[in-house]
VOVO-880987 format. One record per residue (C-alpha): residue in one letter; x, y, z. Coordinates in Angstrom, 1 decimal. Example, Ala and Ser with C-alpha at 12.3 -4.5 7.8 and 13.67 -1.06 7.14 Angstrom:
2
+---+--------+--------+--------+
: r :     px :     py :     pz :
+---+--------+--------+--------+
: a :   12.3 :   -4.5 :    7.8 :
: s :   13.7 :   -1.1 :    7.1 :
+---+--------+--------+--------+
***
This chain:
548
+---+--------+--------+--------+
: r :     px :     py :     pz :
+---+--------+--------+--------+
: m :    0.0 :    0.0 :    0.0 :
: r :    1.5 :    3.3 :   -1.0 :
: a :    2.5 :    5.7 :    1.8 :
: l :    0.8 :    9.0 :    2.0 :
: a :    1.9 :   12.2 :    3.8 :
: a :   -0.8 :   14.8 :    4.4 :
: f :   -1.2 :   18.1 :    6.1 :
: i :   -4.7 :   19.1 :    7.0 :
: w :   -6.1 :   22.6 :    7.5 :
: a :   -9.8 :   23.1 :    8.4 :
: i :  -11.6 :   25.1 :    5.7 :
: t :  -15.3 :   25.9 :    6.5 :
: a :  -17.4 :   25.0 :    3.4 :
: s :  -21.1 :   24.9 :    2.6 :
: v :  -23.0 :   24.0 :   -0.5 :
: p :  -24.4 :   27.0 :   -2.3 :
: n :  -26.1 :   27.5 :   -5.7 :
: v :  -23.8 :   28.0 :   -8.8 :
: t :  -23.0 :   29.2 :  -12.4 :
: a :  -19.5 :   29.6 :  -13.8 :
: n :  -17.9 :   32.7 :  -15.1 :
: e :  -14.8 :   32.6 :  -17.2 :
: s :  -13.7 :   36.1 :  -16.2 :
: d :  -13.1 :   34.9 :  -12.6 :
: i :  -10.2 :   32.7 :  -13.8 :
: n :   -7.1 :   34.7 :  -12.9 :
: v :   -3.7 :   33.1 :  -12.4 :
: w :   -0.4 :   35.0 :  -12.5 :
: p :    2.0 :   34.5 :  -14.2 :
: p :   -0.4 :   33.2 :  -16.9 :
: p :    0.2 :   29.5 :  -17.4 :
: r :    1.5 :   28.3 :  -20.7 :
: n :   -1.5 :   26.1 :  -21.2 :
: i :   -4.8 :   26.2 :  -19.2 :
: e :   -8.1 :   24.6 :  -19.9 :
: v :  -11.1 :   24.9 :  -17.5 :
: k :  -14.7 :   23.7 :  -17.8 :
: g :  -17.6 :   22.1 :  -16.0 :
: p :  -19.6 :   23.3 :  -12.9 :
: p :  -18.0 :   24.8 :   -9.8 :
: l :  -16.1 :   22.7 :   -7.3 :
: l :  -16.1 :   23.3 :   -3.5 :
: l :  -13.1 :   22.6 :   -1.2 :
: g :  -13.9 :   20.3 :    1.7 :
: e :  -13.8 :   21.3 :    5.4 :
: k :  -10.5 :   19.3 :    5.8 :
: f :   -9.0 :   19.9 :    2.4 :
: h :   -5.3 :   18.9 :    2.4 :
: f :   -2.3 :   18.1 :    0.3 :
: v :   -0.9 :   14.6 :   -0.1 :
: l :    2.6 :   13.8 :   -1.2 :
: e :    2.3 :   10.4 :   -3.0 :
: d :    4.6 :    7.5 :   -2.6 :
: h :    6.7 :    9.0 :    0.3 :
: s :    6.3 :    8.6 :    4.0 :
: e :    8.2 :   11.7 :    4.8 :
: v :    7.7 :   15.2 :    3.4 :
: p :   10.9 :   17.3 :    2.8 :
: r :   11.0 :   20.3 :    5.2 :
: s :   10.7 :   22.9 :    2.5 :
: l :    7.7 :   21.2 :    0.9 :
: q :    6.1 :   20.8 :    4.3 :
: y :    6.4 :   24.5 :    4.9 :
: a :    5.0 :   25.3 :    1.5 :
: m :    2.0 :   23.0 :    2.1 :
: q :    1.3 :   24.8 :    5.4 :
: r :    1.6 :   28.3 :    3.8 :
: t :   -0.7 :   27.4 :    1.0 :
: l :   -3.4 :   26.0 :    3.3 :
: v :   -3.2 :   29.3 :    5.3 :
: h :   -3.6 :   31.2 :    2.0 :
: l :   -6.6 :   29.0 :    1.0 :
: s :   -8.4 :   29.4 :    4.3 :
: g :   -7.9 :   33.1 :    4.3 :
: t :   -8.4 :   33.8 :    0.6 :
: p :   -9.8 :   37.3 :    0.0 :
: r :  -10.6 :   36.6 :   -3.6 :
: v :  -14.4 :   37.1 :   -4.2 :
: f :  -15.9 :   35.7 :   -7.3 :
: g :  -18.6 :   37.5 :   -9.2 :
: d :  -22.3 :   37.2 :   -8.4 :
: s :  -23.5 :   33.6 :   -8.6 :
: c :  -20.1 :   32.3 :   -9.7 :
: i :  -20.2 :   29.4 :   -7.4 :
: a :  -23.9 :   29.1 :   -6.8 :
: s :  -26.1 :   26.3 :   -8.1 :
: n :  -29.6 :   25.0 :   -7.9 :
: g :  -28.3 :   21.6 :   -6.8 :
: p :  -25.5 :   20.1 :   -4.7 :
: l :  -21.9 :   20.4 :   -5.9 :
: e :  -19.0 :   18.1 :   -5.7 :
: v :  -16.5 :   18.6 :   -2.9 :
: l :  -12.7 :   18.3 :   -3.4 :
: e :  -11.0 :   16.9 :   -0.3 :
: s :   -7.4 :   16.8 :   -1.3 :
: l :   -4.8 :   17.6 :   -4.0 :
: s :   -2.3 :   14.8 :   -4.6 :
: l :    1.3 :   15.9 :   -5.2 :
: k :    3.5 :   13.6 :   -7.3 :
: l :    7.2 :   13.9 :   -8.0 :
: t :    8.7 :   12.5 :  -11.3 :
: s :   12.2 :   12.2 :   -9.9 :
: s :   13.7 :   10.8 :   -6.8 :
: l :   13.0 :   12.6 :   -3.5 :
: h :   16.7 :   13.3 :   -3.0 :
: e :   17.1 :   14.8 :   -6.5 :
: a :   13.8 :   16.7 :   -6.3 :
: s :   14.7 :   18.2 :   -2.9 :
: m :   18.1 :   19.6 :   -3.7 :
: a :   18.7 :   23.3 :   -3.0 :
: p :   17.6 :   25.5 :   -5.9 :
: s :   20.3 :   26.0 :   -8.5 :
: v :   20.8 :   27.0 :  -12.1 :
: s :   19.6 :   23.5 :  -13.2 :
: t :   16.5 :   23.3 :  -11.0 :
: l :   13.3 :   22.4 :  -13.0 :
: y :   10.3 :   24.4 :  -12.1 :
: n :    7.7 :   23.0 :  -14.5 :
: y :    4.5 :   21.5 :  -13.2 :
: s :    1.1 :   20.3 :  -14.2 :
: i :   -2.3 :   20.3 :  -12.5 :
: h :   -5.1 :   17.9 :  -13.5 :
: i :   -8.5 :   18.1 :  -11.7 :
: d :  -11.4 :   16.0 :  -12.8 :
: g :  -14.1 :   16.9 :  -10.3 :
: s :  -13.9 :   15.4 :   -6.8 :
: n :  -12.6 :   12.1 :   -8.0 :
: s :   -9.1 :   13.0 :   -9.1 :
: a :   -6.9 :   16.0 :   -8.4 :
: t :   -3.2 :   15.8 :   -9.0 :
: a :   -0.2 :   18.1 :   -9.3 :
: i :    2.9 :   16.7 :  -11.0 :
: a :    6.5 :   18.2 :  -11.1 :
: p :   10.1 :   17.0 :  -11.3 :
: s :   11.1 :   19.0 :   -8.2 :
: i :    9.5 :   20.1 :   -4.9 :
: y :    9.8 :   23.7 :   -6.2 :
: g :    7.6 :   22.8 :   -9.2 :
: l :    5.1 :   21.4 :   -6.7 :
: m :    5.3 :   24.7 :   -4.8 :
: y :    4.5 :   26.6 :   -8.0 :
: a :    1.6 :   24.2 :   -8.6 :
: m :    0.2 :   24.9 :   -5.1 :
: e :    0.5 :   28.7 :   -5.7 :
: t :   -1.4 :   28.4 :   -9.0 :
: f :   -4.0 :   26.2 :   -7.3 :
: s :   -4.4 :   28.8 :   -4.5 :
: q :   -5.1 :   31.5 :   -7.1 :
: l :   -7.9 :   29.4 :   -8.6 :
: v :   -9.7 :   29.4 :   -5.3 :
: g :  -12.0 :   32.1 :   -4.0 :
: r :  -15.1 :   32.8 :   -2.0 :
: e :  -18.8 :   33.0 :   -3.1 :
: a :  -19.1 :   36.6 :   -1.7 :
: e :  -17.6 :   39.0 :    0.7 :
: g :  -17.8 :   37.6 :    4.3 :
: k :  -19.0 :   34.2 :    3.1 :
: h :  -17.2 :   31.1 :    4.2 :
: t :  -17.9 :   29.1 :    1.0 :
: i :  -14.5 :   28.3 :   -0.7 :
: g :  -14.2 :   26.8 :   -4.1 :
: m :  -13.3 :   27.0 :   -7.8 :
: v :  -15.4 :   28.3 :  -10.6 :
: h :  -14.8 :   25.0 :  -12.6 :
: s :  -14.5 :   21.4 :  -11.6 :
: i :  -12.4 :   20.3 :  -14.6 :
: v :   -9.0 :   21.9 :  -14.7 :
: s :   -5.9 :   21.1 :  -16.8 :
: i :   -2.8 :   23.2 :  -16.5 :
: v :    0.6 :   22.4 :  -18.1 :
: d :    3.1 :   25.1 :  -17.2 :
: s :    6.8 :   25.9 :  -17.4 :
: p :    9.0 :   28.9 :  -17.4 :
: s :   10.7 :   30.3 :  -20.5 :
: y :   13.9 :   31.1 :  -18.6 :
: a :   15.9 :   29.7 :  -15.7 :
: w :   16.7 :   33.2 :  -14.3 :
: r :   13.8 :   35.2 :  -13.1 :
: g :   15.2 :   37.7 :  -10.7 :
: l :   14.9 :   40.7 :   -8.5 :
: m :   18.0 :   42.8 :   -7.5 :
: l :   17.9 :   44.5 :   -4.1 :
: d :   20.4 :   47.2 :   -3.4 :
: s :   21.5 :   47.1 :    0.3 :
: g :   24.8 :   48.7 :   -0.6 :
: r :   23.2 :   52.1 :   -0.3 :
: r :   20.1 :   52.2 :    1.8 :
: f :   20.2 :   49.1 :    4.0 :
: i :   17.2 :   46.7 :    3.5 :
: p :   16.4 :   45.0 :    6.9 :
: v :   16.0 :   41.3 :    7.0 :
: p :   12.2 :   41.3 :    7.7 :
: v :   11.7 :   43.5 :    4.6 :
: v :   13.8 :   41.1 :    2.5 :
: y :   11.7 :   38.2 :    3.8 :
: n :    8.5 :   40.0 :    2.8 :
: l :    9.8 :   40.6 :   -0.7 :
: l :   10.9 :   37.0 :   -1.0 :
: d :    7.3 :   35.9 :   -0.2 :
: t :    6.0 :   38.1 :   -3.0 :
: m :    8.7 :   36.9 :   -5.3 :
: a :    7.6 :   33.3 :   -4.7 :
: a :    4.0 :   34.2 :   -5.4 :
: n :    5.1 :   35.5 :   -8.8 :
: k :    7.4 :   32.5 :   -9.5 :
: l :   10.6 :   34.5 :   -9.4 :
: n :   13.5 :   32.4 :   -8.4 :
: v :   16.7 :   34.6 :   -8.0 :
: l :   17.3 :   37.2 :   -5.4 :
: h :   20.3 :   39.2 :   -6.6 :
: l :   21.7 :   40.8 :   -3.4 :
: h :   23.7 :   43.9 :   -4.3 :
: a :   25.5 :   43.9 :   -1.0 :
: s :   28.2 :   46.7 :   -1.3 :
: d :   28.3 :   50.1 :   -2.9 :
: y :   28.8 :   53.8 :   -2.1 :
: c :   27.2 :   53.7 :    1.4 :
: r :   28.4 :   50.4 :    2.9 :
: f :   29.7 :   46.9 :    2.7 :
: a :   26.5 :   45.3 :    4.0 :
: v :   27.7 :   41.8 :    5.1 :
: e :   29.7 :   41.0 :    8.2 :
: s :   33.3 :   39.8 :    7.6 :
: k :   35.0 :   37.7 :   10.2 :
: k :   38.4 :   38.3 :    8.6 :
: f :   37.9 :   42.1 :    8.3 :
: p :   35.4 :   43.2 :   11.0 :
: n :   36.3 :   46.9 :   10.3 :
: l :   34.2 :   46.6 :    7.2 :
: t :   31.0 :   47.0 :    9.2 :
: a :   32.3 :   48.4 :   12.5 :
: a :   31.7 :   52.0 :   11.4 :
: l :   28.1 :   51.4 :   10.3 :
: t :   26.5 :   53.2 :   13.2 :
: g :   24.0 :   56.0 :   13.6 :
: v :   22.1 :   56.9 :   10.5 :
: y :   24.5 :   54.6 :    8.6 :
: a :   23.7 :   51.6 :   10.8 :
: g :   22.8 :   48.3 :    9.1 :
: f :   24.5 :   45.2 :    7.9 :
: y :   23.7 :   41.5 :    7.7 :
: t :   25.5 :   39.2 :   10.1 :
: q :   26.8 :   36.0 :    8.7 :
: d :   24.0 :   34.2 :   10.5 :
: d :   21.5 :   36.6 :    8.9 :
: v :   22.9 :   35.6 :    5.5 :
: k :   22.6 :   31.9 :    6.3 :
: d :   19.0 :   32.3 :    7.5 :
: m :   18.2 :   34.4 :    4.4 :
: i :   19.5 :   31.7 :    2.1 :
: s :   17.4 :   29.1 :    3.9 :
: y :   14.3 :   31.2 :    3.9 :
: a :   14.7 :   31.9 :    0.2 :
: g :   15.5 :   28.3 :   -0.6 :
: d :   12.3 :   27.2 :    1.1 :
: r :   10.5 :   29.2 :   -1.5 :
: g :   12.6 :   27.9 :   -4.5 :
: i :   14.7 :   31.1 :   -4.6 :
: r :   18.4 :   31.3 :   -5.0 :
: v :   20.4 :   34.1 :   -3.3 :
: v :   23.2 :   35.4 :   -5.7 :
: p :   25.5 :   37.9 :   -4.0 :
: e :   27.1 :   40.9 :   -5.6 :
: f :   30.0 :   42.8 :   -4.1 :
: d :   30.7 :   45.6 :   -6.6 :
: v :   34.4 :   46.4 :   -7.5 :
: p :   36.5 :   48.2 :   -8.6 :
: g :   33.9 :   51.0 :   -9.0 :
: h :   31.2 :   51.7 :   -6.5 :
: s :   33.6 :   50.6 :   -3.8 :
: r :   33.3 :   53.4 :   -1.2 :
: g :   32.2 :   50.7 :    1.2 :
: f :   35.8 :   49.4 :    1.3 :
: r :   37.1 :   52.6 :    2.8 :
: p :   37.3 :   51.1 :    6.3 :
: l :   40.1 :   48.7 :    4.9 :
: k :   42.5 :   51.5 :    3.8 :
: s :   44.6 :   50.7 :    6.9 :
: a :   44.7 :   47.0 :    5.7 :
: g :   46.2 :   48.0 :    2.4 :
: v :   43.3 :   49.1 :    0.2 :
: h :   44.1 :   51.9 :   -2.2 :
: f :   41.8 :   54.2 :   -4.2 :
: c :   42.2 :   56.0 :   -7.5 :
: e :   42.2 :   59.4 :   -5.8 :
: d :   43.0 :   60.8 :   -2.4 :
: d :   40.0 :   63.1 :   -1.8 :
: e :   37.1 :   62.3 :    0.5 :
: a :   34.9 :   61.3 :   -2.4 :
: q :   36.9 :   58.0 :   -2.9 :
: s :   34.8 :   55.4 :   -4.5 :
: q :   37.0 :   53.4 :   -7.0 :
: l :   39.7 :   50.9 :   -6.1 :
: f :   43.2 :   51.2 :   -7.4 :
: d :   45.1 :   48.1 :   -8.3 :
: d :   48.5 :   49.2 :   -6.8 :
: p :   51.7 :   47.7 :   -8.3 :
: e :   52.5 :   46.1 :   -5.0 :
: g :   49.2 :   44.2 :   -5.1 :
: e :   48.0 :   45.2 :   -1.7 :
: t :   44.5 :   46.2 :   -2.8 :
: y :   44.0 :   43.0 :   -4.8 :
: a :   45.2 :   40.8 :   -1.9 :
: v :   42.7 :   42.3 :    0.6 :
: v :   39.8 :   42.3 :   -1.9 :
: h :   40.6 :   38.7 :   -2.8 :
: d :   40.5 :   37.6 :    0.8 :
: v :   37.2 :   39.4 :    1.3 :
: m :   35.7 :   37.8 :   -1.8 :
: e :   36.9 :   34.4 :   -0.8 :
: e :   35.2 :   34.7 :    2.6 :
: m :   32.0 :   35.9 :    0.9 :
: a :   32.1 :   33.1 :   -1.7 :
: e :   32.2 :   30.6 :    1.1 :
: l :   29.3 :   32.2 :    3.0 :
: f :   27.0 :   32.5 :    0.0 :
: t :   26.3 :   29.0 :   -1.3 :
: d :   25.0 :   29.7 :   -4.8 :
: e :   27.2 :   28.7 :   -7.7 :
: i :   27.2 :   32.2 :   -9.1 :
: f :   29.2 :   35.1 :   -7.7 :
: n :   28.9 :   38.6 :   -9.0 :
: i :   31.5 :   41.3 :   -8.7 :
: g :   29.7 :   44.1 :  -10.5 :
: c :   32.5 :   45.8 :  -12.5 :
: d :   30.2 :   48.6 :  -13.6 :
: e :   31.0 :   52.3 :  -14.0 :
: a :   34.8 :   52.0 :  -13.4 :
: y :   36.5 :   54.9 :  -14.9 :
: v :   39.9 :   56.1 :  -16.0 :
: k :   40.7 :   58.7 :  -13.3 :
: g :   43.5 :   59.6 :  -11.0 :
: r :   45.9 :   56.6 :  -10.6 :
: c :   43.5 :   54.3 :  -12.3 :
: s :   44.0 :   53.4 :  -16.0 :
: l :   42.0 :   51.1 :  -18.3 :
: n :   44.8 :   48.6 :  -18.0 :
: s :   44.9 :   48.6 :  -14.2 :
: t :   41.1 :   48.0 :  -14.2 :
: f :   41.4 :   45.2 :  -16.7 :
: d :   44.1 :   43.5 :  -14.7 :
: f :   42.3 :   43.8 :  -11.4 :
: e :   39.0 :   42.5 :  -12.8 :
: r :   40.5 :   39.7 :  -14.8 :
: r :   42.5 :   38.3 :  -11.9 :
: l :   39.5 :   38.4 :   -9.6 :
: l :   37.2 :   36.7 :  -12.2 :
: n :   39.8 :   34.0 :  -12.7 :
: a :   40.0 :   33.5 :   -8.9 :
: i :   36.3 :   33.1 :   -8.7 :
: s :   36.4 :   30.3 :  -11.3 :
: n :   39.7 :   28.6 :  -10.4 :
: e :   40.0 :   29.2 :   -6.6 :
: f :   36.5 :   29.7 :   -5.3 :
: g :   34.8 :   27.1 :   -7.6 :
: k :   32.1 :   29.6 :   -8.7 :
: t :   30.8 :   31.0 :  -12.0 :
: p :   31.7 :   34.7 :  -12.2 :
: a :   29.2 :   37.4 :  -13.2 :
: g :   29.2 :   41.2 :  -13.7 :
: w :   27.4 :   44.1 :  -15.3 :
: e :   27.8 :   44.8 :  -19.0 :
: e :   31.0 :   46.9 :  -18.5 :
: v :   32.9 :   43.7 :  -17.6 :
: l :   32.6 :   42.8 :  -21.3 :
: f :   32.2 :   46.0 :  -23.2 :
: s :   34.3 :   48.5 :  -21.2 :
: a :   37.3 :   46.9 :  -19.5 :
: d :   36.7 :   43.7 :  -21.6 :
: a :   37.9 :   41.6 :  -18.6 :
: a :   35.2 :   39.0 :  -18.8 :
: t :   36.4 :   35.4 :  -18.9 :
: n :   34.7 :   33.0 :  -21.2 :
: d :   32.5 :   31.7 :  -18.4 :
: t :   31.5 :   35.2 :  -17.0 :
: i :   27.7 :   35.8 :  -17.0 :
: v :   27.0 :   39.4 :  -18.2 :
: d :   24.1 :   41.5 :  -17.2 :
: a :   22.8 :   44.0 :  -19.7 :
: w :   21.5 :   47.2 :  -18.2 :
: s :   22.5 :   50.4 :  -20.1 :
: e :   24.2 :   50.7 :  -23.4 :
: v :   23.7 :   47.1 :  -24.7 :
: q :   21.0 :   44.5 :  -24.7 :
: a :   21.1 :   40.8 :  -24.0 :
: s :   21.4 :   40.2 :  -27.8 :
: n :   24.7 :   42.0 :  -27.9 :
: i :   26.1 :   39.8 :  -25.1 :
: t :   24.9 :   36.5 :  -26.6 :
: a :   26.4 :   37.6 :  -30.0 :
: k :   29.8 :   37.5 :  -28.2 :
: g :   29.2 :   34.0 :  -27.0 :
: h :   28.5 :   34.9 :  -23.3 :
: m :   25.6 :   33.9 :  -21.1 :
: a :   23.4 :   36.9 :  -20.6 :
: i :   20.7 :   38.4 :  -18.3 :
: e :   18.5 :   41.1 :  -19.5 :
: s :   18.0 :   43.9 :  -17.0 :
: h :   17.8 :   46.9 :  -19.2 :
: s :   17.1 :   50.1 :  -17.3 :
: y :   14.2 :   51.4 :  -19.5 :
: a :   12.1 :   48.3 :  -18.7 :
: f :   13.4 :   46.9 :  -15.4 :
: y :   15.0 :   49.6 :  -13.3 :
: f :   12.7 :   50.6 :  -10.5 :
: t :   14.9 :   53.4 :   -9.1 :
: e :   12.4 :   56.1 :  -10.0 :
: a :    8.7 :   56.3 :   -9.1 :
: v :    6.1 :   55.8 :  -11.9 :
: p :    2.3 :   56.3 :  -12.1 :
: g :    0.1 :   53.5 :  -10.8 :
: g :   -1.5 :   51.3 :  -13.4 :
: p :   -0.5 :   50.5 :  -17.0 :
: e :    1.2 :   53.8 :  -17.6 :
: g :    3.7 :   52.7 :  -14.9 :
: w :    4.1 :   49.0 :  -15.8 :
: e :    3.6 :   48.7 :  -19.5 :
: d :    7.4 :   48.9 :  -20.2 :
: c :    7.9 :   45.9 :  -18.0 :
: w :    5.9 :   43.8 :  -20.4 :
: y :    8.9 :   43.2 :  -22.7 :
: d :   10.2 :   40.3 :  -24.6 :
: i :   13.7 :   39.9 :  -23.2 :
: s :   14.7 :   37.6 :  -26.1 :
: t :   14.4 :   40.6 :  -28.6 :
: g :   17.2 :   40.4 :  -31.1 :
: v :   18.5 :   37.1 :  -29.8 :
: p :   18.6 :   34.5 :  -32.7 :
: q :   17.3 :   31.0 :  -32.0 :
: s :   20.9 :   29.7 :  -32.2 :
: q :   21.9 :   31.8 :  -29.2 :
: r :   18.7 :   31.4 :  -27.1 :
: s :   20.5 :   28.9 :  -24.8 :
: l :   22.8 :   31.7 :  -23.7 :
: l :   20.0 :   33.9 :  -22.5 :
: l :   19.5 :   32.9 :  -18.9 :
: g :   16.6 :   35.2 :  -18.3 :
: g :   15.6 :   38.6 :  -16.9 :
: e :   16.0 :   40.6 :  -13.8 :
: m :   14.3 :   43.8 :  -12.3 :
: s :   16.5 :   46.1 :  -10.2 :
: m :   15.4 :   48.0 :   -7.1 :
: w :   18.3 :   50.5 :   -6.6 :
: t :   18.2 :   52.6 :   -3.5 :
: d :   20.1 :   55.7 :   -4.9 :
: t :   17.1 :   57.9 :   -4.2 :
: y :   17.1 :   57.0 :   -0.5 :
: c :   20.8 :   58.0 :    0.2 :
: i :   21.2 :   60.6 :    2.9 :
: e :   23.3 :   62.6 :    0.5 :
: e :   24.2 :   62.1 :   -3.1 :
: q :   25.7 :   58.6 :   -3.3 :
: c :   26.7 :   58.9 :    0.4 :
: g :   29.3 :   61.5 :   -0.3 :
: a :   30.8 :   60.1 :   -3.4 :
: f :   29.4 :   63.0 :   -5.4 :
: p :   29.4 :   65.9 :   -2.8 :
: g :   27.6 :   69.2 :   -3.3 :
: g :   24.3 :   68.2 :   -4.8 :
: p :   20.9 :   68.3 :   -3.3 :
: p :   19.7 :   65.4 :   -1.2 :
: p :   17.9 :   62.6 :   -3.1 :
: v :   14.1 :   62.6 :   -3.0 :
: g :   13.9 :   59.8 :   -0.4 :
: a :   16.7 :   60.9 :    1.8 :
: a :   14.3 :   61.3 :    4.8 :
: l :   14.0 :   57.5 :    4.9 :
: f :   17.7 :   56.7 :    5.0 :
: d :   17.8 :   56.7 :    8.8 :
: p :   17.1 :   53.2 :   10.2 :
: a :   14.8 :   54.9 :   12.7 :
: h :   12.4 :   55.0 :    9.7 :
: d :   12.7 :   51.3 :    8.7 :
: d :    8.9 :   50.8 :    8.9 :
: a :    8.2 :   53.6 :    6.5 :
: f :   11.0 :   52.6 :    4.3 :
: a :    9.6 :   49.0 :    4.1 :
: k :    6.3 :   50.4 :    2.8 :
: s :    8.1 :   52.7 :    0.4 :
: i :   10.4 :   50.1 :   -1.2 :
: g :    7.5 :   47.6 :   -1.5 :
: g :    5.4 :   50.2 :   -3.2 :
: m :    8.2 :   51.0 :   -5.6 :
: i :    8.6 :   47.4 :   -6.7 :
: w :    5.0 :   46.0 :   -6.7 :
: p :    2.7 :   45.8 :   -8.7 :
: r :    4.9 :   46.7 :  -11.7 :
: g :    7.2 :   43.9 :  -10.6 :
: y :    4.4 :   41.4 :  -11.2 :
: v :    4.3 :   42.4 :  -14.8 :
: a :    8.1 :   41.9 :  -15.2 :
: a :    7.7 :   38.5 :  -13.5 :
: g :    5.1 :   37.5 :  -16.0 :
: a :    7.3 :   38.6 :  -18.9 :
: f :   10.2 :   36.5 :  -17.5 :
: w :    8.0 :   33.5 :  -17.0 :
: n :    6.1 :   33.4 :  -20.3 :
: f :    6.0 :   36.5 :  -22.4 :
: d :    3.0 :   36.7 :  -24.8 :
: a :    3.1 :   39.4 :  -27.4 :
: s :   -0.6 :   39.1 :  -27.9 :
: k :   -1.3 :   40.5 :  -24.4 :
: d :   -1.7 :   44.2 :  -24.1 :
: p :   -0.6 :   45.4 :  -20.6 :
: a :   -3.0 :   48.3 :  -20.8 :
: a :   -6.0 :   46.1 :  -21.8 :
: p :   -8.9 :   46.0 :  -19.3 :
: d :   -8.5 :   42.3 :  -18.6 :
: f :   -4.8 :   42.6 :  -18.0 :
: v :   -5.2 :   45.5 :  -15.7 :
: k :   -8.0 :   43.8 :  -13.8 :
: g :   -5.8 :   40.7 :  -13.4 :
: i :   -2.9 :   42.7 :  -12.0 :
: w :   -5.0 :   44.6 :   -9.5 :
: a :   -6.7 :   41.3 :   -8.5 :
: l :   -3.3 :   39.8 :   -7.8 :
: n :   -2.3 :   42.9 :   -5.9 :
: d :   -5.3 :   42.7 :   -3.7 :
: l :   -4.7 :   39.0 :   -3.1 :
: l :   -1.0 :   39.5 :   -2.1 :
: s :   -1.7 :   42.6 :   -0.1 :
: k :   -4.1 :   40.6 :    2.0 :
: r :   -1.4 :   38.0 :    2.6 :
: g :    0.8 :   40.8 :    4.0 :
: a :    2.9 :   41.8 :    0.9 :
: l :    4.4 :   45.3 :    0.9 :
: t :    2.8 :   46.7 :   -2.2 :
: c :    1.5 :   50.0 :   -3.6 :
: p :   -2.3 :   49.9 :   -3.0 :
: t :   -4.6 :   49.0 :   -5.9 :
: d :   -5.6 :   52.0 :   -8.1 :
: c :   -3.0 :   54.2 :   -6.5 :
: s :    0.4 :   55.7 :   -7.4 :
: c :    3.3 :   55.5 :   -5.0 :
: d :    6.7 :   57.2 :   -4.8 :
: q :    9.5 :   57.2 :   -2.3 :
: l :    7.7 :   59.3 :    0.3 :
: h :    4.0 :   58.7 :   -0.5 :
: a :    1.3 :   56.1 :   -1.1 :
: c :   -1.9 :   57.4 :   -2.7 :
: g :   -0.8 :   60.9 :   -1.9 :
: k :   -0.4 :   60.2 :    1.8 :
: p :    3.1 :   60.6 :    3.3 :
: y :    4.8 :   57.6 :    4.9 :
: l :    6.3 :   60.0 :    7.5 :
: p :    4.2 :   62.4 :    9.5 :
: p :    5.0 :   66.1 :    8.8 :
: n :    7.7 :   67.6 :   10.9 :
+---+--------+--------+--------+
***
């Protein structure tokens, strides 16, 4: 007799009267193939998930089951009038069986570049309901999709069900890399905020958190070898991740099928390394605006940075390690050759010594040209992914016009339509395997207490400077969430399965995004409210901070 493992959550249900309405089918990102028909289907009072053929449930999948059951029991989604009402009794679904197509060990490995996230759901009334995937993360995505099919009969009613009893979904992502970059190297992003954003990422089937952990304002991760890196982060500049924080973050993300890819930006954007000047780190110039590392002939700077990166590469478990390499200029003591030498040696060390795959922004290939053959290159400014794949490199599309969320935009389609973009534009079929995917970027430049934390002195304070102080972490959490979502949902959909026939300004598209926003907001996601515009300091015209 096959072993079954189940987790049960009580869901109050009653039998109402029903007619189906296609407009109430709303799943995001849109599945590759979905067919629905038949009368409505209720969920039983003790609806539960069952992992077939296994007596034990992996911890990450167990947590996902529990989260999804909570989401189901508290779903705020309300179907249209009479959507799940009928003149007669309806069938009741008591469980959804989860089935893995690979061994439990293989299916439960930590998420990586090679993780498979595809899944299928087949529901044939109350008699048969199964989700199938090659990994536990695919099953997590199936449960998220299932939860978005479920709603209530009406506001305040306890009846929970689906508009249709016959459901067939076959879904898979177009790309292996579906990311969000968070910039903690300027305004520090507290751990609880990162966790909240990870939850919203998971609901949108995003699978890479790119943690930009050093920049003009700070080196944001504790170093055991060089504790001075974070010792000076006090007062309004307070904030860094301990190594235990990082380990917990990687675990929390992994439980949601998300990888954490670190970035420590060198040789430009390196003002956060200033505390290590006494250890031998040199800069291009001697003034107080120091921000770019100098590869001194004695090799002191490289030796220190190498040791820092080696420690960080051991701490962050993902196979990819990013060193930025953007916006490094010829200035002061720094030449193009010195930048090339520094970057090339470090990229080689990442591959040959640290056992990782190196990554950097587009300048690593198109400016200093230091990229090694295995370096992943992130397009953001002057080039697109197609320019990178044409040179034979693996590419990520993060172009600023579509996926940079540094500046505020109007709420609704005017603010999100650029995010509905085909990231494979210009990439020939023969090079598609080099396009890993896409990434949106939440830079925190506009929250700095002064322009780039003193790297460019003399200018006016950025628009969100009032939220730099960690005393305002609660307001900052609402602000950064409102800057990312809901436009980030649209980008996530484009990374998952872009469809040129969909118009991001069309009424059904807009309705679907706002419906998702309401759903995730009810779950606790930090988002800009539906039908509102948000900027760094306001939501719906109301300030995050009280007037002075």
